[in-house]
ZADO-1210 file (C-alpha; in nm, 4 decimals, padded with zeros to 6 digits):
<atoms>
<atom x="12.1103" y="08.4455" z="08.8059" code="MET" pos="1"/>
<atom x="12.3209" y="08.7604" z="08.7604" code="LEU" pos="2"/>
<atom x="12.5807" y="08.7386" z="09.0360" code="LYS" pos="3"/>
<atom x="12.6602" y="09.1103" z="09.0451" code="THR" pos="4"/>
<atom x="12.2929" y="09.2054" z="09.0661" code="LEU" pos="5"/>
<atom x="12.2319" y="08.9388" z="09.3298" code="ASP" pos="6"/>
<atom x="12.5162" y="09.0783" z="09.5406" code="LEU" pos="7"/>
<atom x="12.3890" y="09.4341" z="09.4968" code="ALA" pos="8"/>
<atom x="12.0458" y="09.3307" z="09.6213" code="LEU" pos="9"/>
<atom x="12.2019" y="09.1574" z="09.9220" code="LYS" pos="10"/>
<atom x="12.3815" y="09.4825" z="10.0009" code="VAL" pos="11"/>
<atom x="12.0652" y="09.6945" z="09.9869" code="ILE" pos="12"/>
<atom x="11.8777" y="09.4428" z="10.2053" code="LYS" pos="13"/>
<atom x="12.1391" y="09.4830" z="10.4794" code="MET" pos="14"/>
<atom x="11.9886" y="09.8235" z="10.5608" code="PHE" pos="15"/>
<atom x="11.7163" y="09.7363" z="10.8119" code="THR" pos="16"/>
<atom x="11.5332" y="09.9025" z="11.0999" code="LYS" pos="17"/>
<atom x="11.7699" y="09.7306" z="11.3414" code="GLN" pos="18"/>
<atom x="12.0773" y="09.8311" z="11.1403" code="LYS" pos="19"/>
<atom x="11.9929" y="10.1344" z="10.9198" code="PRO" pos="20"/>
<atom x="12.3496" y="10.2621" z="10.8847" code="GLU" pos="21"/>
<atom x="12.6662" y="10.0938" z="10.7600" code="TRP" pos="22"/>
<atom x="13.0248" y="10.1874" z="10.6954" code="GLY" pos="23"/>
<atom x="13.1695" y="10.0530" z="10.3716" code="GLY" pos="24"/>
<atom x="13.4380" y="09.8344" z="10.5304" code="ARG" pos="25"/>
<atom x="13.1980" y="09.7248" z="10.8039" code="GLU" pos="26"/>
<atom x="12.9491" y="09.6084" z="10.5414" code="LEU" pos="27"/>
<atom x="13.2197" y="09.4332" z="10.3388" code="ALA" pos="28"/>
<atom x="13.3382" y="09.2456" z="10.6485" code="ASN" pos="29"/>
<atom x="12.9829" y="09.1480" z="10.7435" code="GLU" pos="30"/>
<atom x="12.9150" y="09.0038" z="10.3969" code="LEU" pos="31"/>
<atom x="13.2628" y="08.8597" z="10.3542" code="GLY" pos="32"/>
<atom x="13.3056" y="09.0462" z="10.0251" code="ILE" pos="33"/>
<atom x="13.6055" y="09.2310" z="09.8827" code="ASP" pos="34"/>
<atom x="13.6072" y="09.5935" z="10.0014" code="HIS" pos="35"/>
<atom x="13.6597" y="09.7400" z="09.6539" code="ALA" pos="36"/>
<atom x="13.3613" y="09.5494" z="09.5156" code="LYS" pos="37"/>
<atom x="13.1354" y="09.6694" z="09.7978" code="ILE" pos="38"/>
<atom x="13.2408" y="10.0305" z="09.7472" code="TYR" pos="39"/>
<atom x="13.1633" y="10.0087" z="09.3736" code="ARG" pos="40"/>
<atom x="12.8154" y="09.8809" z="09.4526" code="ILE" pos="41"/>
<atom x="12.7586" y="10.1505" z="09.7157" code="LEU" pos="42"/>
<atom x="12.8765" y="10.4245" z="09.4793" code="GLU" pos="43"/>
<atom x="12.6389" y="10.3007" z="09.2076" code="THR" pos="44"/>
<atom x="12.3467" y="10.2988" z="09.4503" code="PHE" pos="45"/>
<atom x="12.4453" y="10.6455" z="09.5733" code="GLU" pos="46"/>
<atom x="12.4583" y="10.7836" z="09.2198" code="ALA" pos="47"/>
<atom x="12.0989" y="10.6641" z="09.1697" code="ASN" pos="48"/>
<atom x="11.9722" y="10.7918" z="09.5085" code="ASN" pos="49"/>
<atom x="11.9108" y="10.4432" z="09.6475" code="PHE" pos="50"/>
<atom x="12.1749" y="10.5044" z="09.9133" code="ILE" pos="51"/>
<atom x="12.2925" y="10.8240" z="10.0807" code="SER" pos="52"/>
<atom x="12.6414" y="10.8850" z="10.2236" code="LYS" pos="53"/>
<atom x="12.6955" y="11.1070" z="10.5252" code="ASP" pos="54"/>
<atom x="12.9722" y="11.3542" z="10.4339" code="PRO" pos="55"/>
<atom x="13.1008" y="11.3626" z="10.7931" code="VAL" pos="56"/>
<atom x="13.0780" y="11.0042" z="10.9168" code="THR" pos="57"/>
<atom x="13.1195" y="10.8527" z="10.5684" code="LYS" pos="58"/>
<atom x="12.8503" y="10.6004" z="10.6584" code="LYS" pos="59"/>
<atom x="12.5673" y="10.4949" z="10.4301" code="TYR" pos="60"/>
<atom x="12.1886" y="10.4924" z="10.4791" code="THR" pos="61"/>
<atom x="11.8967" y="10.4249" z="10.2444" code="LEU" pos="62"/>
<atom x="11.8176" y="10.7023" z="09.9977" code="GLY" pos="63"/>
<atom x="11.4962" y="10.8624" z="09.8785" code="PHE" pos="64"/>
<atom x="11.4637" y="10.6367" z="09.5731" code="ALA" pos="65"/>
<atom x="11.3925" y="10.3455" z="09.8075" code="VAL" pos="66"/>
<atom x="11.1231" y="10.5495" z="09.9845" code="LEU" pos="67"/>
<atom x="10.9624" y="10.6423" z="09.6535" code="GLU" pos="68"/>
<atom x="10.9454" y="10.2805" z="09.5387" code="LEU" pos="69"/>
<atom x="10.8128" y="10.1717" z="09.8769" code="GLY" pos="70"/>
<atom x="10.5365" y="10.4316" z="09.8691" code="MET" pos="71"/>
<atom x="10.4359" y="10.3282" z="09.5163" code="ILE" pos="72"/>
<atom x="10.4021" y="09.9682" z="09.6340" code="LYS" pos="73"/>
<atom x="10.2260" y="10.0656" z="09.9565" code="TYR" pos="74"/>
<atom x="09.9726" y="10.2925" z="09.7863" code="GLU" pos="75"/>
<atom x="09.8995" y="10.0176" z="09.5359" code="GLY" pos="76"/>
<atom x="09.7917" y="09.7879" z="09.8156" code="LEU" pos="77"/>
<atom x="09.5029" y="10.0191" z="09.9179" code="ASN" pos="78"/>
<atom x="09.5767" y="09.9134" z="10.2738" code="VAL" pos="79"/>
<atom x="09.5577" y="10.2549" z="10.4367" code="LYS" pos="80"/>
<atom x="09.2157" y="10.3505" z="10.3022" code="GLN" pos="81"/>
<atom x="09.0520" y="10.0206" z="10.3928" code="LEU" pos="82"/>
<atom x="09.2392" y="09.9147" z="10.7049" code="VAL" pos="83"/>
<atom x="09.3189" y="10.2360" z="10.8934" code="SER" pos="84"/>
<atom x="08.9610" y="10.2957" z="11.0202" code="PRO" pos="85"/>
<atom x="08.9506" y="09.9438" z="11.1641" code="VAL" pos="86"/>
<atom x="09.2870" y="09.9815" z="11.3377" code="LEU" pos="87"/>
<atom x="09.1890" y="10.3267" z="11.4640" code="GLU" pos="88"/>
<atom x="08.8768" y="10.1811" z="11.6230" code="LYS" pos="89"/>
<atom x="09.0844" y="09.9070" z="11.7868" code="LEU" pos="90"/>
<atom x="09.3269" y="10.1695" z="11.9206" code="SER" pos="91"/>
<atom x="09.0384" y="10.3760" z="12.0573" code="ASP" pos="92"/>
<atom x="08.8901" y="10.0707" z="12.2276" code="GLN" pos="93"/>
<atom x="09.2177" y="09.9622" z="12.3893" code="THR" pos="94"/>
<atom x="09.4065" y="10.2899" z="12.4230" code="GLY" pos="95"/>
<atom x="09.7174" y="10.1198" z="12.2801" code="GLU" pos="96"/>
<atom x="09.9137" y="10.0999" z="11.9555" code="SER" pos="97"/>
<atom x="09.7656" y="09.8727" z="11.6906" code="THR" pos="98"/>
<atom x="09.9184" y="09.7514" z="11.3679" code="PHE" pos="99"/>
<atom x="09.8768" y="09.5238" z="11.0710" code="LEU" pos="100"/>
<atom x="10.1636" y="09.2958" z="10.9741" code="THR" pos="101"/>
<atom x="10.2021" y="09.1205" z="10.6395" code="SER" pos="102"/>
<atom x="10.3977" y="08.8074" z="10.5540" code="LEU" pos="103"/>
<atom x="10.6894" y="08.8601" z="10.3173" code="TYR" pos="104"/>
<atom x="10.9009" y="08.5479" z="10.2522" code="LYS" pos="105"/>
<atom x="11.0561" y="08.4708" z="10.5926" code="ASN" pos="106"/>
<atom x="10.9825" y="08.8081" z="10.7518" code="GLU" pos="107"/>
<atom x="10.6931" y="09.0163" z="10.8762" code="GLY" pos="108"/>
<atom x="10.6424" y="09.3697" z="10.7393" code="VAL" pos="109"/>
<atom x="10.4365" y="09.6414" z="10.9107" code="THR" pos="110"/>
<atom x="10.1793" y="09.7648" z="10.6573" code="LEU" pos="111"/>
<atom x="09.9836" y="10.0046" z="10.8757" code="GLU" pos="112"/>
<atom x="10.0100" y="10.1312" z="11.2333" code="ALA" pos="113"/>
<atom x="09.7962" y="10.3499" z="11.4599" code="ILE" pos="114"/>
<atom x="09.9313" y="10.5053" z="11.7796" code="GLU" pos="115"/>
<atom x="09.7289" y="10.6514" z="12.0691" code="PRO" pos="116"/>
<atom x="09.7595" y="11.0232" z="12.1320" code="GLU" pos="117"/>
<atom x="09.8765" y="11.2032" z="12.4461" code="ASN" pos="118"/>
<atom x="10.0204" y="10.9028" z="12.6298" code="LYS" pos="119"/>
<atom x="10.3309" y="10.6855" z="12.6538" code="VAL" pos="120"/>
<atom x="10.3059" y="10.4441" z="12.3618" code="LYS" pos="121"/>
<atom x="10.4821" y="10.1827" z="12.1544" code="TYR" pos="122"/>
<atom x="10.5812" y="10.3372" z="11.8215" code="SER" pos="123"/>
<atom x="10.5771" y="10.1207" z="11.5101" code="VAL" pos="124"/>
<atom x="10.7198" y="10.2283" z="11.1742" code="THR" pos="125"/>
<atom x="10.5270" y="10.1395" z="10.8577" code="VAL" pos="126"/>
<atom x="10.7575" y="09.9336" z="10.6390" code="GLY" pos="127"/>
<atom x="10.9649" y="09.7979" z="10.9270" code="SER" pos="128"/>
<atom x="11.0592" y="09.4290" z="10.9067" code="ARG" pos="129"/>
<atom x="11.1331" y="09.1592" z="11.1612" code="ALA" pos="130"/>
<atom x="11.2019" y="08.7838" z="11.1563" code="PRO" pos="131"/>
<atom x="10.9079" y="08.5524" z="11.2136" code="LEU" pos="132"/>
<atom x="11.0379" y="08.3906" z="11.5333" code="TYR" pos="133"/>
<atom x="11.0491" y="08.7056" z="11.7483" code="VAL" pos="134"/>
<atom x="10.7426" y="08.8716" z="11.9011" code="GLY" pos="135"/>
<atom x="10.3698" y="08.8078" z="11.8953" code="ALA" pos="136"/>
<atom x="10.3006" y="08.9801" z="11.5615" code="SER" pos="137"/>
<atom x="10.5438" y="08.7549" z="11.3796" code="TYR" pos="138"/>
<atom x="10.5087" y="08.4247" z="11.5666" code="ARG" pos="139"/>
<atom x="10.1326" y="08.4371" z="11.5184" code="SER" pos="140"/>
<atom x="10.2101" y="08.4169" z="11.1460" code="ILE" pos="141"/>
<atom x="10.4859" y="08.1564" z="11.1709" code="LEU" pos="142"/>
<atom x="10.2629" y="07.9265" z="11.3782" code="ALA" pos="143"/>
<atom x="10.0294" y="07.8754" z="11.0830" code="TYR" pos="144"/>
<atom x="10.2890" y="07.8245" z="10.8121" code="MET" pos="145"/>
<atom x="10.3285" y="07.4703" z="10.6673" code="PRO" pos="146"/>
<atom x="10.5116" y="07.2272" z="10.8965" code="GLU" pos="147"/>
<atom x="10.7991" y="07.1785" z="10.6528" code="ASP" pos="148"/>
<atom x="10.8492" y="07.5561" z="10.6347" code="PHE" pos="149"/>
<atom x="10.8567" y="07.5867" z="11.0138" code="ILE" pos="150"/>
<atom x="11.1024" y="07.3000" z="11.0477" code="LYS" pos="151"/>
<atom x="11.3366" y="07.4397" z="10.7825" code="TYR" pos="152"/>
<atom x="11.3036" y="07.7926" z="10.9214" code="TYR" pos="153"/>
<atom x="11.3985" y="07.6954" z="11.2760" code="LEU" pos="154"/>
<atom x="11.6889" y="07.4862" z="11.1483" code="GLU" pos="155"/>
<atom x="11.8378" y="07.7501" z="10.9176" code="THR" pos="156"/>
<atom x="11.7345" y="08.0943" z="11.0464" code="GLU" pos="157"/>
<atom x="11.9908" y="08.2884" z="11.2480" code="GLU" pos="158"/>
<atom x="11.8024" y="08.3224" z="11.5774" code="LEU" pos="159"/>
<atom x="11.9439" y="08.6510" z="11.7042" code="LYS" pos="160"/>
<atom x="11.8723" y="08.7887" z="12.0498" code="ARG" pos="161"/>
<atom x="11.7135" y="09.1371" z="12.0472" code="TYR" pos="162"/>
<atom x="11.6618" y="09.1573" z="12.4256" code="THR" pos="163"/>
<atom x="11.7383" y="08.9253" z="12.7159" code="ASP" pos="164"/>
<atom x="11.3839" y="08.7859" z="12.6743" code="LYS" pos="165"/>
<atom x="11.4073" y="08.6942" z="12.3052" code="THR" pos="166"/>
<atom x="11.3387" y="08.3269" z="12.2362" code="MET" pos="167"/>
<atom x="11.6338" y="08.1760" z="12.0478" code="THR" pos="168"/>
<atom x="11.6083" y="07.8042" z="12.1291" code="ILE" pos="169"/>
<atom x="11.4325" y="07.6218" z="11.8394" code="PRO" pos="170"/>
<atom x="11.2547" y="07.3727" z="12.0660" code="SER" pos="171"/>
<atom x="11.1228" y="07.6557" z="12.2834" code="GLN" pos="172"/>
<atom x="10.9959" y="07.8446" z="11.9805" code="ILE" pos="173"/>
<atom x="10.8357" y="07.5267" z="11.8430" code="ALA" pos="174"/>
<atom x="10.6510" y="07.4754" z="12.1731" code="SER" pos="175"/>
<atom x="10.5332" y="07.8349" z="12.1650" code="GLU" pos="176"/>
<atom x="10.4045" y="07.7897" z="11.8093" code="LEU" pos="177"/>
<atom x="10.2079" y="07.4843" z="11.9200" code="GLU" pos="178"/>
<atom x="10.0506" y="07.6874" z="12.2024" code="LEU" pos="179"/>
<atom x="09.9577" y="07.9648" z="11.9579" code="ILE" pos="180"/>
<atom x="09.7805" y="07.7154" z="11.7313" code="ARG" pos="181"/>
<atom x="09.5976" y="07.5730" z="12.0324" code="LYS" pos="182"/>
<atom x="09.4716" y="07.9036" z="12.1711" code="GLN" pos="183"/>
<atom x="09.4545" y="08.1025" z="11.8467" code="GLY" pos="184"/>
<atom x="09.6600" y="08.4021" z="11.9598" code="TRP" pos="185"/>
<atom x="10.0148" y="08.4978" z="12.0568" code="ALA" pos="186"/>
<atom x="10.1749" y="08.7060" z="12.3302" code="ILE" pos="187"/>
<atom x="10.5241" y="08.8454" z="12.3744" code="SER" pos="188"/>
<atom x="10.6759" y="09.0288" z="12.6689" code="LYS" pos="189"/>
<atom x="10.9778" y="09.2454" z="12.5971" code="GLY" pos="190"/>
<atom x="11.1196" y="09.0118" z="12.3320" code="GLU" pos="191"/>
<atom x="11.1701" y="09.2613" z="12.0517" code="PHE" pos="192"/>
<atom x="11.1472" y="09.5897" z="12.2427" code="THR" pos="193"/>
<atom x="11.2164" y="09.6043" z="12.6181" code="PRO" pos="194"/>
<atom x="10.9167" y="09.6605" z="12.8481" code="ASP" pos="195"/>
<atom x="10.6609" y="09.6199" z="12.5679" code="ILE" pos="196"/>
<atom x="10.3894" y="09.3563" z="12.5772" code="ILE" pos="197"/>
<atom x="10.2046" y="09.2630" z="12.2590" code="ALA" pos="198"/>
<atom x="09.9158" y="09.0319" z="12.1774" code="ILE" pos="199"/>
<atom x="09.8377" y="08.9303" z="11.8197" code="ALA" pos="200"/>
<atom x="09.6054" y="08.7122" z="11.6143" code="VAL" pos="201"/>
<atom x="09.6743" y="08.5737" z="11.2656" code="PRO" pos="202"/>
<atom x="09.4902" y="08.6812" z="10.9516" code="LEU" pos="203"/>
<atom x="09.3929" y="08.4314" z="10.6820" code="PHE" pos="204"/>
<atom x="09.2457" y="08.4235" z="10.3381" code="ASP" pos="205"/>
<atom x="09.0685" y="08.1247" z="10.1857" code="SER" pos="206"/>
<atom x="09.3362" y="08.0578" z="09.9227" code="ILE" pos="207"/>
<atom x="09.6800" y="08.1389" z="10.0622" code="LYS" pos="208"/>
<atom x="09.6196" y="08.0547" z="10.4270" code="GLY" pos="209"/>
<atom x="09.7917" y="08.2813" z="10.6788" code="VAL" pos="210"/>
<atom x="09.8760" y="08.6205" z="10.5272" code="ILE" pos="211"/>
<atom x="09.9491" y="08.8405" z="10.8253" code="GLY" pos="212"/>
<atom x="09.8464" y="08.9408" z="11.1749" code="SER" pos="213"/>
<atom x="09.6853" y="09.2213" z="11.3732" code="VAL" pos="214"/>
<atom x="09.8372" y="09.3371" z="11.7017" code="THR" pos="215"/>
<atom x="09.7754" y="09.5419" z="12.0137" code="VAL" pos="216"/>
<atom x="10.0925" y="09.6534" z="12.1944" code="ALA" pos="217"/>
<atom x="10.1793" y="09.8836" z="12.4799" code="GLY" pos="218"/>
<atom x="10.3991" y="09.9400" z="12.7856" code="PRO" pos="219"/>
<atom x="10.4129" y="09.6506" z="13.0301" code="ALA" pos="220"/>
<atom x="10.2752" y="09.8582" z="13.3175" code="TYR" pos="221"/>
<atom x="09.9516" y="09.9123" z="13.1220" code="ARG" pos="222"/>
<atom x="09.9286" y="09.5747" z="12.9487" code="MET" pos="223"/>
<atom x="09.8342" y="09.3838" z="13.2631" code="THR" pos="224"/>
<atom x="09.6850" y="09.0330" z="13.2633" code="ASP" pos="225"/>
<atom x="09.3427" y="09.1847" z="13.3278" code="GLU" pos="226"/>
<atom x="09.3761" y="09.4238" z="13.0356" code="ARG" pos="227"/>
<atom x="09.4956" y="09.1451" z="12.8068" code="ILE" pos="228"/>
<atom x="09.1870" y="08.9372" z="12.8902" code="LYS" pos="229"/>
<atom x="08.9743" y="09.2436" z="12.8164" code="GLU" pos="230"/>
<atom x="09.1489" y="09.3205" z="12.4869" code="TYR" pos="231"/>
<atom x="09.1536" y="08.9692" z="12.3417" code="LEU" pos="232"/>
<atom x="08.7861" y="08.9516" z="12.2335" code="PRO" pos="233"/>
<atom x="08.8147" y="09.3035" z="12.0907" code="ILE" pos="234"/>
<atom x="09.1254" y="09.1995" z="11.8969" code="LEU" pos="235"/>
<atom x="08.9521" y="08.8870" z="11.7689" code="GLN" pos="236"/>
<atom x="08.6502" y="09.0917" z="11.6577" code="ALA" pos="237"/>
<atom x="08.8899" y="09.3232" z="11.4728" code="THR" pos="238"/>
<atom x="09.0457" y="09.0213" z="11.3021" code="ARG" pos="239"/>
<atom x="08.7013" y="08.9104" z="11.1842" code="ASP" pos="240"/>
<atom x="08.6255" y="09.2594" z="11.0516" code="GLU" pos="241"/>
<atom x="08.9581" y="09.2749" z="10.8663" code="LEU" pos="242"/>
<atom x="08.8992" y="08.9281" z="10.7221" code="THR" pos="243"/>
<atom x="08.5667" y="09.0454" z="10.5785" code="GLU" pos="244"/>
<atom x="08.7376" y="09.3480" z="10.4239" code="ILE" pos="245"/>
<atom x="09.0166" y="09.1341" z="10.2775" code="ILE" pos="246"/>
<atom x="08.7640" y="08.8964" z="10.1226" code="ASP" pos="247"/>
<atom x="08.5229" y="09.1652" z="10.0021" code="LYS" pos="248"/>
<atom x="08.7821" y="09.3859" z="09.8355" code="TYR" pos="249"/>
<atom x="09.0266" y="09.1072" z="09.7520" code="GLN" pos="250"/>
<atom x="09.2890" y="09.3036" z="09.9428" code="LEU" pos="251"/>
<atom x="09.6359" y="09.1631" z="09.8852" code="LYS" pos="252"/>
<atom x="09.8458" y="09.1924" z="10.1990" code="LEU" pos="253"/>
<atom x="10.1345" y="08.9815" z="10.0773" code="GLN" pos="254"/>
<atom x="10.4001" y="09.1981" z="09.9157" code="ILE" pos="255"/>
</atoms>
């Protein structure tokens, strides 16, 4: 392994939806790396448009080269053309935001999202990532991973708290995963984003097992228990429709 390249990739991966902006010294301190080395890496990325530096704040964000590569990968998946109509129908039926999440290593990545028009909604950004322990979209994937993966994940993952309702106790998460496997769907209430309730079901293919999930999410005042009961069979029917599409077109959701 090339140590310098490995470090550079760790630096670029620090720019996430939750933390899209970093100062050079702040990033060096977070990674425990010499400041001069971090600045050399950042300057190289900046010169190649992978990172952009604000001339006023002197802080760094991702550059357009990252967007270009991401769009090349995304368009190659053919997800939008095949999946968007299904998610749009689900959004029309529920009146809420719907999205497709893919498994990527130990994270979930939003591949496609549909938002309802002319109402308060939960906005989801295509390409956003989140750990597998937090929220219905991600736990519905984690629940169906191999047992040894789950055990190692809960033992080694940094279980950060995103809201005061985020599950961070491994035994509590393990119990929730068992419930998801029993009932076949997951729910989260304000764990990742305050006042948002989400329900999700896992997606499978016949070879790789669980490959992602499909979700309905909206404000807590609309996502009542009665609405959730109403939406669940619609969500499950959507899952079945997406599974047929994945099998028919050999759609690869895993990045």
